N, CA, C and O atoms as a DFTB+ gen file, in Angstrom:
420 C
 N C O
     1  1      40.580      32.768      28.458
     2  2      39.218      32.450      28.853
     3  2      38.262      32.672      27.687
     4  3      37.440      31.805      27.393
     5  1      38.355      33.802      27.029
     6  2      37.487      34.113      25.898
     7  2      37.708      33.127      24.761
     8  3      36.757      32.677      24.122
     9  1      38.993      32.791      24.511
    10  2      39.311      31.857      23.426
    11  2      38.705      30.478      23.697
    12  3      38.174      29.849      22.782
    13  1      38.778      30.004      24.942
    14  2      38.190      28.713      25.309
    15  2      36.682      28.724      25.153
    16  3      36.087      27.710      24.789
    17  1      36.058      29.862      25.426
    18  2      34.609      29.979      25.277
    19  2      34.186      29.831      23.829
    20  3      33.182      29.182      23.536
    21  1      34.940      30.425      22.929
    22  2      34.627      30.312      21.503
    23  2      34.827      28.871      21.036
    24  3      34.017      28.340      20.276
    25  1      35.896      28.251      21.490
    26  2      36.161      26.861      21.110
    27  2      35.037      25.953      21.607
    28  3      34.598      25.053      20.891
    29  1      34.578      26.189      22.822
    30  2      33.489      25.386      23.380
    31  2      32.193      25.623      22.602
    32  3      31.446      24.685      22.326
    33  1      31.937      26.871      22.255
    34  2      30.748      27.210      21.480
    35  2      30.784      26.533      20.110
    36  3      29.769      26.010      19.652
    37  1      31.927      26.538      19.467
    38  2      32.080      25.890      18.161
    39  2      31.872      24.377      18.287
    40  3      31.260      23.758      17.416
    41  1      32.376      23.790      19.358
    42  2      32.207      22.353      19.582
    43  2      30.728      22.019      19.743
    44  3      30.248      21.037      19.177
    45  1      30.004      22.832      20.511
    46  2      28.575      22.604      20.709
    47  2      27.813      22.758      19.391
    48  3      26.887      21.997      19.111
    49  1      28.203      23.737      18.594
    50  2      27.549      23.955      17.297
    51  2      27.760      22.750      16.384
    52  3      26.834      22.326      15.693
    53  1      28.974      22.196      16.378
    54  2      29.249      21.005      15.567
    55  2      28.423      19.812      16.054
    56  3      27.888      19.048      15.251
    57  1      28.328      19.665      17.371
    58  2      27.549      18.558      17.918
    59  2      26.077      18.690      17.531
    60  3      25.435      17.706      17.164
    61  1      25.548      19.912      17.614
    62  2      24.162      20.140      17.240
    63  2      23.960      19.849      15.755
    64  3      22.962      19.237      15.371
    65  1      24.891      20.279      14.930
    66  2      24.795      20.027      13.494
    67  2      24.823      18.527      13.212
    68  3      24.080      18.040      12.359
    69  1      25.675      17.795      13.925
    70  2      25.735      16.338      13.758
    71  2      24.413      15.681      14.151
    72  3      23.931      14.789      13.453
    73  1      23.823      16.124      15.275
    74  2      22.537      15.569      15.717
    75  2      21.438      15.882      14.708
    76  3      20.587      15.037      14.430
    77  1      21.457      17.085      14.163
    78  2      20.444      17.469      13.187
    79  2      20.584      16.644      11.905
    80  3      19.582      16.249      11.310
    81  1      21.800      16.389      11.487
    82  2      22.033      15.562      10.302
    83  2      21.521      14.147      10.535
    84  3      20.925      13.544       9.642
    85  1      21.751      13.622      11.722
    86  2      21.287      12.274      12.048
    87  2      19.762      12.222      12.030
    88  3      19.181      11.253      11.543
    89  1      19.117      13.248      12.553
    90  2      17.662      13.289      12.545
    91  2      17.142      13.324      11.112
    92  3      16.179      12.631      10.786
    93  1      17.769      14.122      10.261
    94  2      17.344      14.180       8.868
    95  2      17.433      12.806       8.211
    96  3      16.548      12.422       7.447
    97  1      18.490      12.074       8.505
    98  2      18.642      10.732       7.948
    99  2      17.568       9.795       8.495
   100  3      17.012       8.983       7.755
   101  1      17.276       9.908       9.796
   102  2      16.248       9.070      10.399
   103  2      14.867       9.394       9.822
   104  3      14.052       8.501       9.593
   105  1      14.624      10.662       9.595
   106  2      13.324      11.080       9.073
   107  2      13.098      10.570       7.647
   108  3      11.956      10.360       7.238
   109  1      14.159      10.375       6.906
   110  2      14.028       9.828       5.550
   111  2      13.495       8.398       5.601
   112  3      12.902       7.921       4.634
   113  1      13.702       7.716       6.721
   114  2      13.265       6.328       6.862
   115  2      11.896       6.210       7.534
   116  3      11.283       5.144       7.488
   117  1      11.407       7.284       8.156
   118  2      10.102       7.236       8.824
   119  2       8.995       7.612       7.850
   120  3       9.204       8.380       6.911
   121  1       7.808       7.051       8.093
   122  2       6.677       7.265       7.184
   123  2       5.481       7.832       7.932
   124  3       5.251       7.532       9.104
   125  1       4.740       8.650       7.229
   126  2       3.437       9.123       7.686
   127  2       2.455       8.870       6.555
   128  3       2.846       8.782       5.391
   129  1       1.180       8.754       6.901
   130  2       0.153       8.528       5.883
   131  2      -0.954       9.553       6.021
   132  3      -1.208      10.080       7.104
   133  1      -1.596       9.821       4.920
   134  2      -2.778      10.678       4.895
   135  2      -3.698      10.139       3.822
   136  3      -3.256       9.545       2.839
   137  1      -4.997      10.358       4.031
   138  2      -5.950       9.871       3.043
   139  2      -6.956      10.958       2.706
   140  3      -7.089      11.954       3.416
   141  1      -7.649      10.740       1.619
   142  2      -8.690      11.664       1.166
   143  2      -9.852      10.827       0.638
   144  3      -9.696       9.655       0.297
   145  1     -11.008      11.458       0.582
   146  2     -12.171      10.754       0.057
   147  2     -12.590       9.590       0.930
   148  3     -12.981       8.538       0.423
   149  1     -12.511       9.770       2.238
   150  2     -12.907       8.688       3.147
   151  2     -12.021       7.473       3.048
   152  3     -12.479       6.350       3.256
   153  1     -10.765       7.680       2.734
   154  2      -9.811       6.577       2.642
   155  2      -9.699       5.962       1.258
   156  3      -9.024       4.949       1.074
   157  1     -10.361       6.576       0.287
   158  2     -10.315       6.035      -1.065
   159  2      -8.947       6.241      -1.716
   160  3      -8.536       5.452      -2.567
   161  1      -8.245       7.303      -1.316
   162  2      -6.890       7.565      -1.804
   163  2      -6.007       7.775      -0.582
   164  3      -6.313       8.604       0.275
   165  1      -4.920       7.030      -0.502
   166  2      -3.986       7.134       0.613
   167  2      -2.589       7.383       0.068
   168  3      -2.138       6.718      -0.865
   169  1      -1.918       8.350       0.668
   170  2      -0.535       8.654       0.275
   171  2       0.345       8.525       1.501
   172  3      -0.079       8.829       2.616
   173  1       1.567       8.075       1.291
   174  2       2.529       8.036       2.388
   175  2       3.740       8.867       1.984
   176  3       4.112       8.947       0.813
   177  1       4.339       9.483       3.000
   178  2       5.503      10.333       2.792
   179  2       6.511      10.046       3.882
   180  3       6.187       9.461       4.915
   181  1       7.750      10.471       3.632
   182  2       8.757      10.349       4.679
   183  2       8.835      11.672       5.440
   184  3       8.104      12.615       5.136
   185  1       9.720      11.732       6.422
   186  2       9.870      12.921       7.247
   187  2      10.467      14.099       6.514
   188  3      10.537      15.197       7.067
   189  1      10.893      13.903       5.299
   190  2      11.412      14.999       4.498
   191  2      10.337      15.545       3.560
   192  3      10.594      16.436       2.750
   193  1       9.123      14.992       3.686
   194  2       8.013      15.460       2.870
   195  2       7.959      14.868       1.481
   196  3       7.187      15.333       0.642
   197  1       8.760      13.855       1.221
   198  2       8.763      13.203      -0.089
   199  2       7.666      12.139      -0.132
   200  3       7.554      11.323       0.782
   201  1       6.859      12.150      -1.193
   202  2       5.805      11.155      -1.355
   203  2       6.450       9.825      -1.709
   204  3       7.231       9.734      -2.655
   205  1       6.115       8.792      -0.938
   206  2       6.699       7.468      -1.143
   207  2       5.762       6.527      -1.887
   208  3       6.208       5.688      -2.669
   209  1       4.465       6.670      -1.643
   210  2       3.509       5.810      -2.328
   211  2       2.132       6.452      -2.344
   212  3       1.809       7.313      -1.526
   213  1       1.337       6.005      -3.299
   214  2      -0.056       6.425      -3.414
   215  2      -0.872       5.171      -3.700
   216  3      -0.539       4.392      -4.593
   217  1      -1.950       4.983      -2.928
   218  2      -2.838       3.841      -3.151
   219  2      -4.226       4.385      -3.459
   220  3      -4.720       5.287      -2.782
   221  1      -4.842       3.826      -4.486
   222  2      -6.157       4.255      -4.935
   223  2      -7.085       3.045      -4.943
   224  3      -6.786       2.028      -5.569
   225  1      -8.198       3.158      -4.252
   226  2      -9.192       2.082      -4.247
   227  2      -9.872       2.031      -5.620
   228  3     -10.168       3.071      -6.209
   229  1     -10.110       0.854      -6.110
   230  2     -10.661       0.673      -7.459
   231  2     -12.003       1.381      -7.653
   232  3     -12.272       1.922      -8.725
   233  1     -12.835       1.377      -6.625
   234  2     -14.166       1.945      -6.800
   235  2     -14.172       3.467      -6.982
   236  3     -15.195       4.026      -7.378
   237  1     -13.066       4.144      -6.707
   238  2     -13.014       5.593      -6.900
   239  2     -12.554       5.957      -8.315
   240  3     -12.619       7.120      -8.713
   241  1     -12.095       4.968      -9.063
   242  2     -11.626       5.215     -10.427
   243  2     -12.835       5.231     -11.364
   244  3     -13.449       4.200     -11.639
   245  1     -13.153       6.426     -11.840
   246  2     -14.280       6.617     -12.751
   247  2     -13.768       7.379     -13.966
   248  3     -13.444       8.561     -13.855
   249  1     -13.687       6.723     -15.127
   250  2     -13.167       7.403     -16.320
   251  2     -13.959       8.653     -16.693
   252  3     -13.456       9.513     -17.416
   253  1     -15.194       8.758     -16.205
   254  2     -16.016       9.923     -16.505
   255  2     -15.824      11.062     -15.503
   256  3     -16.381      12.146     -15.675
   257  1     -15.031      10.811     -14.455
   258  2     -14.805      11.853     -13.442
   259  2     -13.346      11.836     -12.995
   260  3     -13.049      11.670     -11.812
   261  1     -12.462      12.007     -13.935
   262  2     -11.025      12.003     -13.657
   263  2     -10.653      13.159     -12.727
   264  3      -9.753      13.024     -11.897
   265  1     -11.331      14.276     -12.862
   266  2     -11.008      15.456     -12.041
   267  2     -11.161      15.168     -10.555
   268  3     -10.353      15.631      -9.750
   269  1     -12.197      14.401     -10.179
   270  2     -12.382      14.061      -8.769
   271  2     -11.207      13.233      -8.262
   272  3     -10.689      13.486      -7.174
   273  1     -10.788      12.250      -9.043
   274  2      -9.657      11.412      -8.652
   275  2      -8.387      12.257      -8.530
   276  3      -7.610      12.084      -7.591
   277  1      -8.183      13.152      -9.463
   278  2      -7.010      14.040      -9.395
   279  2      -7.040      14.870      -8.117
   280  3      -6.011      15.033      -7.462
   281  1      -8.199      15.391      -7.760
   282  2      -8.332      16.184      -6.538
   283  2      -8.026      15.352      -5.296
   284  3      -7.351      15.820      -4.379
   285  1      -8.525      14.117      -5.272
   286  2      -8.278      13.242      -4.125
   287  2      -6.797      12.903      -3.998
   288  3      -6.249      12.911      -2.896
   289  1      -6.152      12.606      -5.117
   290  2      -4.718      12.286      -5.095
   291  2      -3.921      13.499      -4.619
   292  3      -3.035      13.374      -3.773
   293  1      -4.235      14.650      -5.156
   294  2      -3.533      15.871      -4.755
   295  2      -3.727      16.144      -3.259
   296  3      -2.767      16.469      -2.559
   297  1      -4.961      16.012      -2.769
   298  2      -5.243      16.270      -1.354
   299  2      -4.490      15.300      -0.447
   300  3      -3.898      15.708       0.552
   301  1      -4.515      14.025      -0.796
   302  2      -3.820      13.023       0.027
   303  2      -2.313      13.260       0.010
   304  3      -1.660      13.165       1.050
   305  1      -1.757      13.566      -1.158
   306  2      -0.312      13.814      -1.261
   307  2       0.096      15.070      -0.492
   308  3       1.101      15.065       0.219
   309  1      -0.668      16.125      -0.631
   310  2      -0.342      17.363       0.084
   311  2      -0.389      17.166       1.588
   312  3       0.475      17.666       2.308
   313  1      -1.396      16.438       2.070
   314  2      -1.508      16.210       3.503
   315  2      -0.384      15.302       4.007
   316  3       0.161      15.544       5.083
   317  1      -0.037      14.281       3.262
   318  2       1.062      13.387       3.662
   319  2       2.379      14.161       3.695
   320  3       3.162      14.006       4.633
   321  1       2.628      14.981       2.694
   322  2       3.861      15.771       2.660
   323  2       3.898      16.747       3.829
   324  3       4.943      16.929       4.452
   325  1       2.755      17.382       4.133
   326  2       2.689      18.309       5.263
   327  2       2.985      17.588       6.572
   328  3       3.744      18.087       7.403
   329  1       2.383      16.408       6.758
   330  2       2.641      15.631       7.972
   331  2       4.113      15.238       8.077
   332  3       4.683      15.257       9.168
   333  1       4.727      14.886       6.958
   334  2       6.147      14.531       6.969
   335  2       7.015      15.703       7.382
   336  3       7.917      15.554       8.207
   337  1       6.746      16.876       6.808
   338  2       7.515      18.073       7.182
   339  2       7.274      18.455       8.633
   340  3       8.194      18.893       9.325
   341  1       6.042      18.292       9.094
   342  2       5.719      18.599      10.484
   343  2       6.470      17.666      11.434
   344  3       6.971      18.099      12.472
   345  1       6.545      16.387      11.073
   346  2       7.277      15.421      11.886
   347  2       8.753      15.822      11.966
   348  3       9.359      15.760      13.035
   349  1       9.325      16.230      10.838
   350  2      10.716      16.673      10.808
   351  2      10.905      17.896      11.699
   352  3      11.855      17.955      12.480
   353  1      10.014      18.861      11.585
   354  2      10.133      20.089      12.372
   355  2      10.067      19.786      13.865
   356  3      10.822      20.369      14.645
   357  1       9.181      18.890      14.273
   358  2       9.071      18.534      15.690
   359  2      10.351      17.884      16.204
   360  3      10.798      18.182      17.311
   361  1      10.934      17.008      15.414
   362  2      12.184      16.365      15.831
   363  2      13.327      17.378      15.916
   364  3      14.154      17.312      16.825
   365  1      13.369      18.299      14.980
   366  2      14.419      19.324      14.991
   367  2      14.280      20.253      16.196
   368  3      15.282      20.694      16.758
   369  1      13.043      20.551      16.593
   370  2      12.820      21.414      17.762
   371  2      13.421      20.792      19.015
   372  3      13.905      21.500      19.898
   373  1      13.387      19.468      19.087
   374  2      13.962      18.780      20.246
   375  2      15.460      19.038      20.341
   376  3      16.005      19.159      21.438
   377  1      16.119      19.122      19.201
   378  2      17.568      19.329      19.172
   379  2      17.917      20.799      19.389
   380  3      18.872      21.122      20.096
   381  1      17.140      21.682      18.777
   382  2      17.481      23.105      18.801
   383  2      16.835      23.860      19.944
   384  3      17.062      25.061      20.092
   385  1      16.036      23.186      20.756
   386  2      15.361      23.871      21.839
   387  2      14.286      24.822      21.337
   388  3      13.978      25.814      21.997
   389  1      13.717      24.529      20.184
   390  2      12.651      25.347      19.625
   391  2      13.115      26.447      18.703
   392  3      12.288      27.154      18.126
   393  1      14.414      26.611      18.546
   394  2      14.953      27.642      17.670
   395  2      14.902      27.141      16.237
   396  3      15.346      26.031      15.944
   397  1      14.360      27.958      15.347
   398  2      14.296      27.606      13.946
   399  2      15.608      27.987      13.277
   400  3      16.057      29.129      13.380
   401  1      16.223      27.028      12.591
   402  2      17.479      27.275      11.890
   403  2      17.208      27.156      10.399
   404  3      16.888      26.072       9.912
   405  1      17.333      28.276       9.658
   406  2      17.043      28.250       8.227
   407  2      17.861      27.192       7.493
   408  3      19.048      26.998       7.755
   409  1      17.187      26.516       6.566
   410  2      17.878      25.527       5.737
   411  2      17.959      24.144       6.373
   412  3      18.418      23.201       5.729
   413  1      17.526      24.005       7.610
   414  2      17.623      22.710       8.274
   415  2      16.276      22.005       8.349
   416  3      16.222      20.860       8.797
   417  1      15.190      22.640       7.930
   418  2      13.872      22.015       8.006
   419  2      13.117      22.270       6.758
   420  3      11.977      21.824       6.624
């Protein structure tokens, strides 16, 4: 009886790991967007928090104020990456029942 319980537990753990791996793969294909400066800079990221693209409106490009543009790009990228990681964490919670598993998010 005890041996069967361990085998069943191991099977469930493998199934959960497989589902989590599938979610990670799906999240790599999903996109989120964030913008800064009233939409002047927009960044998109995937569910793994990787920045996929950055779009900058021409009117925000001022050679005399590069620092402002840098701040807007950084803000948009950070927010897009945060949204991507948050999306991943929410999907993982569905699989784990809210339990945080180190190294999986």
